[in-house]
MOPAC internal coordinates of N, CA, C and O (Angstrom, degrees):
PM7 1SCF
backbone

  N    0.0000 0     0.00 0     0.00 0    0    0    0
  C    1.4485 1     0.00 0     0.00 0    1    0    0
  C    1.5231 1   108.36 1     0.00 0    2    1    0
  O    1.2310 1   121.16 1   -50.46 1    3    2    1
  N    1.3206 1   115.39 1   129.54 1    3    2    1
  C    1.4546 1   120.30 1  -174.57 1    5    3    2
  C    1.5194 1   114.24 1   -85.90 1    6    5    3
  O    1.2310 1   121.71 1   -27.56 1    7    6    5
  N    1.3118 1   114.33 1   152.44 1    7    6    5
  C    1.4622 1   122.47 1   177.16 1    9    7    6
  C    1.5260 1   109.28 1   -66.05 1   10    9    7
  O    1.2310 1   120.82 1   -42.89 1   11   10    9
  N    1.3266 1   116.03 1   137.11 1   11   10    9
  C    1.4563 1   121.76 1   177.72 1   13   11   10
  C    1.5284 1   110.06 1   -78.96 1   14   13   11
  O    1.2310 1   120.78 1   -33.79 1   15   14   13
  N    1.3383 1   116.12 1   146.21 1   15   14   13
  C    1.4614 1   118.70 1   175.27 1   17   15   14
  C    1.5292 1   109.10 1   -83.83 1   18   17   15
  O    1.2310 1   120.36 1    -6.02 1   19   18   17
  N    1.3095 1   116.91 1   173.98 1   19   18   17
  C    1.4649 1   121.59 1  -174.94 1   21   19   18
  C    1.5158 1   113.79 1   -56.33 1   22   21   19
  O    1.2310 1   119.95 1   135.45 1   23   22   21
  N    1.3222 1   117.70 1   -44.55 1   23   22   21
  C    1.4676 1   121.02 1  -179.79 1   25   23   22
  C    1.5243 1   111.10 1   -65.39 1   26   25   23
  O    1.2310 1   120.26 1   141.69 1   27   26   25
  N    1.3255 1   117.11 1   -38.31 1   27   26   25
  C    1.4657 1   120.85 1   178.53 1   29   27   26
  C    1.5253 1   110.83 1   -65.90 1   30   29   27
  O    1.2310 1   120.26 1   140.51 1   31   30   29
  N    1.3227 1   117.11 1   -39.49 1   31   30   29
  C    1.4659 1   121.09 1   177.92 1   33   31   30
  C    1.5264 1   109.90 1   -62.80 1   34   33   31
  O    1.2310 1   120.50 1   131.87 1   35   34   33
  N    1.3269 1   116.64 1   -48.13 1   35   34   33
  C    1.4666 1   120.75 1   179.88 1   37   35   34
  C    1.5202 1   110.16 1   -59.06 1   38   37   35
  O    1.2310 1   119.95 1   137.40 1   39   38   37
  N    1.3112 1   117.70 1   -42.60 1   39   38   37
  C    1.4656 1   121.77 1   179.09 1   41   39   38
  C    1.5197 1   111.47 1   -61.53 1   42   41   39
  O    1.2310 1   120.27 1   135.76 1   43   42   41
  N    1.3151 1   117.08 1   -44.24 1   43   42   41
  C    1.4649 1   120.55 1  -177.41 1   45   43   42
  C    1.5228 1   112.80 1   -73.79 1   46   45   43
  O    1.2310 1   120.36 1   153.56 1   47   46   45
  N    1.3211 1   116.91 1   -26.44 1   47   46   45
  C    1.4692 1   119.48 1   176.19 1   49   47   46
  C    1.5253 1   110.99 1   -61.23 1   50   49   47
  O    1.2310 1   119.97 1   153.24 1   51   50   49
  N    1.3161 1   117.66 1   -26.76 1   51   50   49
  C    1.4600 1   121.24 1   176.83 1   53   51   50
  C    1.5170 1   112.97 1   -62.62 1   54   53   51
  O    1.2310 1   120.15 1   154.76 1   55   54   53
  N    1.3223 1   117.33 1   -25.24 1   55   54   53
  C    1.4674 1   120.76 1   179.92 1   57   55   54
  C    1.5245 1   112.77 1   -86.59 1   58   57   55
  O    1.2310 1   120.69 1   169.68 1   59   58   57
  N    1.3330 1   116.28 1   -10.32 1   59   58   57
  C    1.4736 1   121.82 1   177.36 1   61   59   58
  C    1.5341 1   107.71 1  -134.87 1   62   61   59
  O    1.2310 1   120.29 1  -111.73 1   63   62   61
  N    1.3390 1   117.04 1    68.27 1   63   62   61
  C    1.4691 1   121.10 1  -168.33 1   65   63   62
  C    1.5284 1   116.02 1   -62.74 1   66   65   63
  O    1.2310 1   119.71 1   159.68 1   67   66   65
  N    1.3260 1   118.17 1   -20.32 1   67   66   65
  C    1.4670 1   119.88 1  -179.82 1   69   67   66
  C    1.5294 1   112.47 1   -86.16 1   70   69   67
  O    1.2310 1   120.34 1   176.24 1   71   70   69
  N    1.3067 1   116.96 1    -3.76 1   71   70   69
  C    1.4626 1   122.10 1   179.14 1   73   71   70
  C    1.5182 1   109.60 1   -92.55 1   74   73   71
  O    1.2310 1   121.04 1   -34.81 1   75   74   73
  N    1.3101 1   115.62 1   145.19 1   75   74   73
  C    1.4620 1   122.05 1  -179.34 1   77   75   74
  C    1.5199 1   109.79 1  -120.58 1   78   77   75
  O    1.2310 1   121.10 1   -38.65 1   79   78   77
  N    1.3181 1   115.51 1   141.35 1   79   78   77
  C    1.4586 1   120.86 1   177.01 1   81   79   78
  C    1.5156 1   110.17 1   -91.96 1   82   81   79
  O    1.2310 1   121.12 1   -42.24 1   83   82   81
  N    1.3139 1   115.47 1   137.76 1   83   82   81
  C    1.4597 1   122.30 1   171.57 1   85   83   82
  C    1.5250 1   106.47 1  -139.72 1   86   85   83
  O    1.2310 1   120.44 1   -74.99 1   87   86   85
  N    1.3074 1   116.76 1   105.01 1   87   86   85
  C    1.4598 1   120.05 1  -177.62 1   89   87   86
  C    1.5125 1   110.80 1    63.81 1   90   89   87
  O    1.2310 1   121.05 1    53.81 1   91   90   89
  N    1.3224 1   115.59 1  -126.19 1   91   90   89
  C    1.4627 1   121.44 1  -177.04 1   93   91   90
  C    1.5239 1   113.36 1   -96.59 1   94   93   91
  O    1.2310 1   120.27 1  -152.22 1   95   94   93
  N    1.3460 1   117.09 1    27.78 1   95   94   93
  C    1.4602 1   119.65 1   178.13 1   97   95   94
  C    1.5191 1   110.39 1  -143.75 1   98   97   95
  O    1.2310 1   121.63 1   -19.56 1   99   98   97
  N    1.3302 1   114.48 1   160.44 1   99   98   97
  C    1.4599 1   121.12 1   170.55 1  101   99   98
  C    1.5214 1   107.09 1  -119.12 1  102  101   99
  O    1.2310 1   121.12 1   -29.82 1  103  102  101
  N    1.3356 1   115.46 1   150.18 1  103  102  101
  C    1.4640 1   119.07 1  -178.39 1  105  103  102
  C    1.5247 1   110.27 1  -145.78 1  106  105  103
  O    1.2310 1   122.08 1   -21.82 1  107  106  105
  N    1.3165 1   113.63 1   158.18 1  107  106  105
  C    1.4570 1   121.50 1   174.98 1  109  107  106
  C    1.5172 1   108.18 1  -153.39 1  110  109  107
  O    1.2310 1   121.07 1   -37.75 1  111  110  109
  N    1.3443 1   115.55 1   142.25 1  111  110  109
  C    1.4608 1   121.37 1   173.62 1  113  111  110
  C    1.5160 1   108.43 1  -106.65 1  114  113  111
  O    1.2310 1   121.24 1   -52.06 1  115  114  113
  N    1.3250 1   115.24 1   127.94 1  115  114  113
  C    1.4606 1   123.70 1   178.70 1  117  115  114
  C    1.5250 1   108.21 1  -105.62 1  118  117  115
  O    1.2310 1   119.95 1   -39.53 1  119  118  117
  N    1.3287 1   117.71 1   140.47 1  119  118  117
  C    1.4598 1   121.80 1   178.70 1  121  119  118
  C    1.5261 1   108.98 1  -117.41 1  122  121  119
  O    1.2310 1   121.07 1   -48.02 1  123  122  121
  N    1.3261 1   115.56 1   131.98 1  123  122  121
  C    1.4578 1   122.08 1  -178.21 1  125  123  122
  C    1.5265 1   109.95 1  -119.67 1  126  125  123
  O    1.2310 1   120.88 1    -9.97 1  127  126  125
  N    1.3090 1   115.92 1   170.03 1  127  126  125
  C    1.4700 1   121.31 1  -177.85 1  129  127  126
  C    1.5235 1   111.72 1   -62.45 1  130  129  127
  O    1.2310 1   121.02 1   142.26 1  131  130  129
  N    1.3324 1   115.66 1   -37.74 1  131  130  129
  C    1.4641 1   119.56 1  -175.44 1  133  131  130
  C    1.5293 1   109.84 1  -158.30 1  134  133  131
  O    1.2310 1   121.10 1     2.25 1  135  134  133
  N    1.3175 1   115.51 1  -177.75 1  135  134  133
  C    1.4594 1   122.02 1  -178.95 1  137  135  134
  C    1.5266 1   111.52 1   -62.68 1  138  137  135
  O    1.2310 1   120.42 1   139.00 1  139  138  137
  N    1.3186 1   116.80 1   -41.00 1  139  138  137
  C    1.4628 1   120.05 1  -179.58 1  141  139  138
  C    1.5301 1   110.93 1   -61.83 1  142  141  139
  O    1.2310 1   120.31 1   139.06 1  143  142  141
  N    1.3283 1   117.01 1   -40.94 1  143  142  141
  C    1.4586 1   120.28 1   176.94 1  145  143  142
  C    1.5156 1   112.01 1   -63.67 1  146  145  143
  O    1.2310 1   120.82 1   138.74 1  147  146  145
  N    1.3297 1   116.03 1   -41.26 1  147  146  145
  C    1.4599 1   120.82 1   178.11 1  149  147  146
  C    1.5270 1   110.71 1   -62.72 1  150  149  147
  O    1.2310 1   120.49 1   136.41 1  151  150  149
  N    1.3234 1   116.67 1   -43.59 1  151  150  149
  C    1.4625 1   120.25 1  -178.57 1  153  151  150
  C    1.5250 1   111.75 1   -69.67 1  154  153  151
  O    1.2310 1   120.26 1   144.93 1  155  154  153
  N    1.3287 1   117.11 1   -35.07 1  155  154  153
  C    1.4608 1   119.66 1   175.32 1  157  155  154
  C    1.5225 1   110.65 1   -60.54 1  158  157  155
  O    1.2310 1   121.11 1   137.37 1  159  158  157
  N    1.3218 1   115.48 1   -42.63 1  159  158  157
  C    1.4633 1   120.64 1   177.62 1  161  159  158
  C    1.5298 1   110.60 1   -63.54 1  162  161  159
  O    1.2310 1   120.21 1   133.19 1  163  162  161
  N    1.3285 1   117.21 1   -46.81 1  163  162  161
  C    1.4682 1   120.95 1  -179.85 1  165  163  162
  C    1.5270 1   110.32 1   -58.50 1  166  165  163
  O    1.2310 1   120.05 1   135.91 1  167  166  165
  N    1.3129 1   117.51 1   -44.09 1  167  166  165
  C    1.4662 1   120.08 1   179.56 1  169  167  166
  C    1.5242 1   111.79 1   -63.97 1  170  169  167
  O    1.2310 1   120.39 1   141.83 1  171  170  169
  N    1.3313 1   116.86 1   -38.17 1  171  170  169
  C    1.4626 1   120.31 1   178.01 1  173  171  170
  C    1.5310 1   110.51 1   -66.27 1  174  173  171
  O    1.2310 1   120.34 1   137.07 1  175  174  173
  N    1.3303 1   116.95 1   -42.93 1  175  174  173
  C    1.4693 1   121.00 1   177.69 1  177  175  174
  C    1.5244 1   109.72 1   -63.11 1  178  177  175
  O    1.2310 1   120.20 1   138.48 1  179  178  177
  N    1.3258 1   117.22 1   -41.52 1  179  178  177
  C    1.4645 1   120.64 1  -179.92 1  181  179  178
  C    1.5293 1   111.13 1   -59.23 1  182  181  179
  O    1.2310 1   120.34 1   138.12 1  183  182  181
  N    1.3232 1   116.96 1   -41.88 1  183  182  181
  C    1.4628 1   120.73 1   178.55 1  185  183  182
  C    1.5208 1   111.76 1   -61.84 1  186  185  183
  O    1.2310 1   120.46 1   135.35 1  187  186  185
  N    1.3241 1   116.72 1   -44.65 1  187  186  185
  C    1.4657 1   120.67 1   179.13 1  189  187  186
  C    1.5236 1   111.44 1   -68.98 1  190  189  187
  O    1.2310 1   120.15 1   143.22 1  191  190  189
  N    1.3180 1   117.32 1   -36.78 1  191  190  189
  C    1.4619 1   121.09 1   178.53 1  193  191  190
  C    1.5279 1   110.67 1   -63.96 1  194  193  191
  O    1.2310 1   120.66 1   140.63 1  195  194  193
  N    1.3120 1   116.35 1   -39.37 1  195  194  193
  C    1.4675 1   120.21 1   177.25 1  197  195  194
  C    1.5214 1   110.52 1   -62.94 1  198  197  195
  O    1.2310 1   120.36 1   135.38 1  199  198  197
  N    1.3253 1   116.91 1   -44.62 1  199  198  197
  C    1.4722 1   120.71 1   179.29 1  201  199  198
  C    1.5259 1   110.90 1   -58.92 1  202  201  199
  O    1.2310 1   120.86 1   140.04 1  203  202  201
  N    1.3290 1   115.97 1   -39.96 1  203  202  201
  C    1.4657 1   121.21 1  -177.39 1  205  203  202
  C    1.5278 1   112.59 1   -85.68 1  206  205  203
  O    1.2310 1   120.55 1   172.04 1  207  206  205
  N    1.3281 1   116.56 1    -7.96 1  207  206  205
  C    1.4659 1   121.90 1  -173.51 1  209  207  206
  C    1.5314 1   110.28 1    50.98 1  210  209  207
  O    1.2310 1   121.93 1  -133.79 1  211  210  209
  N    1.3350 1   113.92 1    46.21 1  211  210  209
  C    1.4685 1   121.32 1  -178.69 1  213  211  210
  C    1.5213 1   106.75 1  -145.58 1  214  213  211
  O    1.2310 1   120.26 1   -67.58 1  215  214  213
  N    1.3114 1   117.11 1   112.42 1  215  214  213
  C    1.4564 1   121.55 1  -166.68 1  217  215  214
  C    1.5279 1   112.24 1  -114.20 1  218  217  215
  O    1.2310 1   120.55 1   -56.45 1  219  218  217
  N    1.3354 1   116.55 1   123.55 1  219  218  217
  C    1.4662 1   119.83 1   179.22 1  221  219  218
  C    1.5240 1   111.58 1   -79.11 1  222  221  219
  O    1.2310 1   121.13 1   -19.92 1  223  222  221
  N    1.3227 1   115.44 1   160.08 1  223  222  221
  C    1.4545 1   120.33 1   165.02 1  225  223  222
  C    1.5236 1   105.21 1   -80.37 1  226  225  223
  O    1.2310 1   120.45 1   -45.97 1  227  226  225
  N    1.3243 1   116.74 1   134.03 1  227  226  225
  C    1.4654 1   121.57 1  -175.07 1  229  227  226
  C    1.5222 1   109.61 1  -125.50 1  230  229  227
  O    1.2310 1   120.95 1   -51.71 1  231  230  229
  N    1.3300 1   115.78 1   128.29 1  231  230  229
  C    1.4609 1   122.32 1   175.27 1  233  231  230
  C    1.5254 1   107.31 1  -119.29 1  234  233  231
  O    1.2310 1   120.50 1   -56.68 1  235  234  233
  N    1.3301 1   116.65 1   123.32 1  235  234  233
  C    1.4656 1   121.99 1  -177.86 1  237  235  234
  C    1.5248 1   108.62 1  -113.12 1  238  237  235
  O    1.2310 1   120.77 1   -54.68 1  239  238  237
  N    1.3254 1   116.14 1   125.32 1  239  238  237
  C    1.4664 1   123.24 1   177.34 1  241  239  238
  C    1.5183 1   107.67 1  -131.06 1  242  241  239
  O    1.2310 1   120.12 1   -89.00 1  243  242  241
  N    1.2931 1   117.38 1    91.00 1  243  242  241
  C    1.4560 1   126.82 1  -177.29 1  245  243  242
  C    1.5197 1   111.07 1    49.58 1  246  245  243
  O    1.2310 1   118.94 1    87.90 1  247  246  245
  N    1.3379 1   119.63 1   -92.10 1  247  246  245
  C    1.4615 1   120.43 1  -176.99 1  249  247  246
  C    1.5301 1   112.30 1  -105.97 1  250  249  247
  O    1.2310 1   120.25 1  -169.38 1  251  250  249
  N    1.3077 1   117.12 1    10.62 1  251  250  249
  C    1.4595 1   121.44 1   179.96 1  253  251  250
  C    1.5260 1   109.86 1  -117.74 1  254  253  251
  O    1.2310 1   121.37 1   -43.79 1  255  254  253
  N    1.3273 1   114.99 1   136.21 1  255  254  253
  C    1.4584 1   121.48 1   178.83 1  257  255  254
  C    1.5230 1   107.70 1  -127.95 1  258  257  255
  O    1.2310 1   120.72 1   -56.31 1  259  258  257
  N    1.3221 1   116.22 1   123.69 1  259  258  257
  C    1.4567 1   120.82 1   175.51 1  261  259  258
  C    1.5234 1   108.30 1  -108.05 1  262  261  259
  O    1.2310 1   121.50 1   -52.48 1  263  262  261
  N    1.3228 1   114.73 1   127.52 1  263  262  261
  C    1.4583 1   121.42 1   175.01 1  265  263  262
  C    1.5214 1   108.38 1  -108.26 1  266  265  263
  O    1.2310 1   120.97 1   -42.30 1  267  266  265
  N    1.3246 1   115.75 1   137.70 1  267  266  265
  C    1.4613 1   122.02 1   174.27 1  269  267  266
  C    1.5150 1   107.63 1  -125.68 1  270  269  267
  O    1.2310 1   121.29 1   -48.99 1  271  270  269
  N    1.3262 1   115.15 1   131.01 1  271  270  269
  C    1.4565 1   120.80 1  -176.45 1  273  271  270
  C    1.5191 1   111.35 1  -123.45 1  274  273  271
  O    1.2310 1   121.03 1   -43.73 1  275  274  273
  N    1.3194 1   115.63 1   136.27 1  275  274  273
  C    1.4584 1   124.09 1   173.30 1  277  275  274
  C    1.5208 1   106.94 1  -162.58 1  278  277  275
  O    1.2310 1   120.45 1   -33.04 1  279  278  277
  N    1.3064 1   116.75 1   146.96 1  279  278  277
  C    1.4624 1   120.62 1   177.56 1  281  279  278
  C    1.5241 1   107.13 1   -98.53 1  282  281  279
  O    1.2310 1   121.15 1   -86.83 1  283  282  281
  N    1.3080 1   115.40 1    93.17 1  283  282  281
  C    1.4583 1   121.14 1  -171.73 1  285  283  282
  C    1.5275 1   113.08 1   -60.65 1  286  285  283
  O    1.2310 1   120.13 1   140.54 1  287  286  285
  N    1.3379 1   117.37 1   -39.46 1  287  286  285
  C    1.4607 1   118.28 1  -178.21 1  289  287  286
  C    1.5269 1   112.35 1   -71.13 1  290  289  287
  O    1.2310 1   119.81 1   164.53 1  291  290  289
  N    1.3446 1   117.97 1   -15.47 1  291  290  289
  C    1.4694 1   121.41 1   174.86 1  293  291  290
  C    1.5322 1   111.08 1   -95.98 1  294  293  291
  O    1.2310 1   120.60 1   169.74 1  295  294  293
  N    1.3243 1   116.46 1   -10.26 1  295  294  293
  C    1.4509 1   120.27 1   179.05 1  297  295  294
  C    1.5139 1   114.72 1    80.46 1  298  297  295
  O    1.2310 1   120.68 1  -155.88 1  299  298  297
  N    1.3269 1   116.30 1    24.12 1  299  298  297
  C    1.4660 1   119.32 1   178.77 1  301  299  298
  C    1.5058 1   111.98 1   161.47 1  302  301  299
  O    1.2310 1   120.95 1    27.73 1  303  302  301
  N    1.3125 1   115.79 1  -152.27 1  303  302  301
  C    1.4622 1   121.89 1  -175.01 1  305  303  302
  C    1.5249 1   111.53 1   -86.26 1  306  305  303
  O    1.2310 1   121.48 1   -42.79 1  307  306  305
  N    1.3432 1   114.78 1   137.21 1  307  306  305
  C    1.4630 1   121.86 1   176.99 1  309  307  306
  C    1.5204 1   108.75 1  -132.15 1  310  309  307
  O    1.2310 1   121.31 1    -0.87 1  311  310  309
  N    1.3243 1   115.10 1   179.13 1  311  310  309
  C    1.4648 1   120.61 1   176.36 1  313  311  310
  C    1.5269 1   111.54 1   -57.08 1  314  313  311
  O    1.2310 1   120.22 1   147.46 1  315  314  313
  N    1.3321 1   117.18 1   -32.54 1  315  314  313
  C    1.4650 1   121.05 1  -179.84 1  317  315  314
  C    1.5283 1   111.60 1   -56.98 1  318  317  315
  O    1.2310 1   120.51 1   140.40 1  319  318  317
  N    1.3256 1   116.64 1   -39.60 1  319  318  317
  C    1.4604 1   121.04 1  -177.72 1  321  319  318
  C    1.5249 1   110.96 1   -66.15 1  322  321  319
  O    1.2310 1   120.68 1   136.47 1  323  322  321
  N    1.3118 1   116.30 1   -43.53 1  323  322  321
  C    1.4591 1   119.48 1  -178.57 1  325  323  322
  C    1.5264 1   111.79 1   -73.40 1  326  325  323
  O    1.2310 1   120.26 1   147.43 1  327  326  325
  N    1.3238 1   117.11 1   -32.57 1  327  326  325
  C    1.4644 1   120.20 1   175.74 1  329  327  326
  C    1.5314 1   110.40 1   -64.42 1  330  329  327
  O    1.2310 1   120.23 1   134.72 1  331  330  329
  N    1.3264 1   117.16 1   -45.28 1  331  330  329
  C    1.4694 1   119.79 1   179.82 1  333  331  330
  C    1.5298 1   110.97 1   -69.44 1  334  333  331
  O    1.2310 1   119.90 1   146.43 1  335  334  333
  N    1.3188 1   117.80 1   -33.57 1  335  334  333
  C    1.4734 1   120.61 1   176.36 1  337  335  334
  C    1.5322 1   110.12 1   -61.05 1  338  337  335
  O    1.2310 1   120.22 1   136.50 1  339  338  337
  N    1.3254 1   117.19 1   -43.50 1  339  338  337
  C    1.4688 1   120.94 1   178.82 1  341  339  338
  C    1.5255 1   110.87 1   -63.49 1  342  341  339
  O    1.2310 1   120.55 1   138.90 1  343  342  341
  N    1.3158 1   116.56 1   -41.10 1  343  342  341
  C    1.4705 1   120.28 1   178.07 1  345  343  342
  C    1.5219 1   109.74 1   -63.28 1  346  345  343
  O    1.2310 1   119.93 1   135.90 1  347  346  345
  N    1.3179 1   117.75 1   -44.10 1  347  346  345
  C    1.4713 1   121.11 1   179.69 1  349  347  346
  C    1.5268 1   110.16 1   -61.13 1  350  349  347
  O    1.2310 1   120.08 1   138.92 1  351  350  349
  N    1.3248 1   117.44 1   -41.08 1  351  350  349
  C    1.4663 1   120.50 1   177.49 1  353  351  350
  C    1.5313 1   110.76 1   -59.98 1  354  353  351
  O    1.2310 1   120.54 1   136.39 1  355  354  353
  N    1.3171 1   116.58 1   -43.61 1  355  354  353
  C    1.4724 1   120.90 1   178.86 1  357  355  354
  C    1.5190 1   111.14 1   -64.60 1  358  357  355
  O    1.2310 1   120.29 1   137.16 1  359  358  357
  N    1.3165 1   117.06 1   -42.84 1  359  358  357
  C    1.4673 1   120.60 1   179.26 1  361  359  358
  C    1.5178 1   111.17 1   -63.99 1  362  361  359
  O    1.2310 1   120.15 1   141.00 1  363  362  361
  N    1.3167 1   117.32 1   -39.00 1  363  362  361
  C    1.4675 1   120.79 1  -179.59 1  365  363  362
  C    1.5192 1   110.74 1   -61.82 1  366  365  363
  O    1.2310 1   120.60 1   143.43 1  367  366  365
  N    1.3300 1   116.45 1   -36.57 1  367  366  365
  C    1.4607 1   118.99 1  -178.88 1  369  367  366
  C    1.5397 1   111.67 1   -69.58 1  370  369  367
  O    1.2310 1   120.49 1   160.57 1  371  370  369
  N    1.3229 1   116.67 1   -19.43 1  371  370  369
  C    1.4740 1   120.84 1   178.65 1  373  371  370
  C    1.5331 1   112.01 1   -84.52 1  374  373  371
  O    1.2310 1   120.36 1   166.09 1  375  374  373
  N    1.3269 1   116.92 1   -13.91 1  375  374  373
  C    1.4645 1   121.62 1  -178.78 1  377  375  374
  C    1.5254 1   108.97 1  -105.09 1  378  377  375
  O    1.2310 1   120.45 1   -30.55 1  379  378  377
  N    1.3091 1   116.75 1   149.45 1  379  378  377
  C    1.4592 1   121.14 1  -178.48 1  381  379  378
  C    1.5103 1   110.68 1   -66.15 1  382  381  379
  O    1.2310 1   120.62 1   -71.24 1  383  382  381
  N    1.3122 1   116.41 1   108.76 1  383  382  381
  C    1.4668 1   121.26 1   176.26 1  385  383  382
  C    1.4986 1   108.28 1  -104.13 1  386  385  383
  O    1.2310 1   121.22 1   -31.70 1  387  386  385
  N    1.3107 1   115.28 1   148.30 1  387  386  385
  C    1.4663 1   119.22 1   178.04 1  389  387  386
  C    1.5016 1   110.37 1   -93.14 1  390  389  387
  O    1.2310 1   120.10 1   180.00 1  391  390  389

């Protein structure tokens, strides 16, 4: 899967409006009611990441989870990153967010 160019990245960011680009990655912080909600979300994301063989960097701070996505072997952002971002957004809506 090839690295997206700048215009392609900007276009795809429109489909995941809560995600922000920083260099060669996109990230989003999700807030949940409590630690258990955050961990439920992380476990759900982990399952989907395994299926896609595409693994985000994950930072957990009690009820906040930050995901960072980049396709390192492509040297930047690819379709894989935006596909997993959309899945994470869907999973977050299934978990109790505050």
